[in-house]
Steps between C-alpha positions, in 0.01 A plus 500: 500500500805276442676475167781269379766549231264331255215760513652834605540778248861572543827567310706202400801407722808711410769329300736516790271253678514242215564134588826350375486206267519155673800287456460130426445274671224688666396339843173320469246422762595125480833605666319595825448141605684517840640739758844385375420584144370839598798566705724412205319756286525762776880431526546553131311831531705616804833403350430698189444815720807414696706531171405862486498587869830344597598415859145549641369151529287544811331837400418356157344191662295716732384720213386193309323359819324826535364477149395125550320595811290765316644779698673832429871577554660804657879535433674759721859582412742756371474603122705288253491151656270343237149557634358594154699233327344229735142606408583503131658165528203346672260631233714389208558146648124449527384669175295749698392859409724744680467865578721732699370804685737758639345645809560887546371759742266652225355148382125486512268192564364532140862480365511137610138395488386671171254753399147520338526730192200617308502352137333751274437254234325254709352771745593316812779476746760232428727364776862499394700255724799615693823310534362310807322279254775244455601170658828611665510863598825663626427789723844669500574703823147471645582725794577788272133557441236648733269308717204577268670312210641231716139423627389456146693160494308365786192364319702378221748304720224360735219428251659470164272791369467867489193728509478816295194719467278250685615209257702207611775369260664158545877485455672244306586179672753399627570856656812562691619833626868559576568819664853629578556741794773727581640499860285751696792718604555610132365835403145528333340178631152458651485199732250232416231474756447173700184410297685507176804326637269219601389445149845388403551131577869535529766769518859405393835662449741424214817661630827517318631185353811317638839564345505194258140568375571870450810401296293260296237780446776752392662264246156349377241606252307831546193428714273683265622276218454178711135618584429537126625147432297338778229258382201386708543183696117464516200718461208657691267200488760275655595750762137529611490106535830517704360766712175291558712194585691704763178571680438125524834409674406331832526665834475283813324599825845515671631726232205739540556496873852624436385763267245623761765488777705743286198734452422485877851564606519802263189658667644451840853644426405778247265800549273375209630165409417314182147522347293202376589600142861450600426158622350414156798652332737289695295192434476555122871592468595191695279281273672648199837443645419136563382452143813654364696239692287208359302424809123464549484610858633804692780453767593745766818557306290650215348751741837588625637540143251763417424639843719807496394611157133461592512646854769769521318780310187439692680526850683799385650713785340430831410832668529336826851356429669777304804393304387148427424451118235279374758260374643466850152438658411244213831308556443500895159342434633226281789419733303501829160342416524121547464281193253218558 
């Protein structure tokens, strides 16, 4: 049995997930007439986020590309560098419903998926949706929760749906998970298994801002006030159209040869190498990067631009070559595999 938002008996979305009012002029479908026009709108959206997350142009672009490629984003960094602020800025700049879930060691799957509670008046069980029923979901400190709760995300991230008591519920579209992760050496963390890491299209790091950007942040408006003042650049319907346009960006046979050469090289040099899912992730991310730059075809430079963010967390630490991080292995692949 498969149910959608239109026909499930469920509680209404909490007020915290309400969609902000659109600002005029609202982007119309007529604006999406060319790759250049789409790139211009993506740039306006990206620049607005960059006004809040200062000095982090590259990570912000990668986060936007991850969203356009219909993936999910993992941000690994120390506390206090703007991970939560980035997620909120993305949601507000697109007018999307937003929910934040703080993962802790005692969190249960039902706490994020929802519960079926017996209604005495109607004499039946009514499903009360959990915070996962939103369009952008921030999973804060995902590696603070146990493996049982972490695994509850797998179906949602892969299929855009969840199953509770034998009933399947579709999640709102677009659906984008942003998970933050503390460095594994910190106390109280549960490392994500490889199967769940592979569900994230990208892993990025924000890092601390440079001196000039940090000075601007210290002297500027409070970030929470800036978030409250953000207005959507465009809405969910237009975002879905841009996501569809990204999948149609052309990839030549030579480009696909280069992508497969990277996959083959990873399998020869690494104990496991990159999976076919990783190959699809690299393809979709490079298509979105090309669209962001106003092109209707993917170039090798697009694969190189997103390659480390897509591959590093999948390569991880090679047990046969201890001491080499996934970032180092991904960089070596991009620097040594010949470009056609």
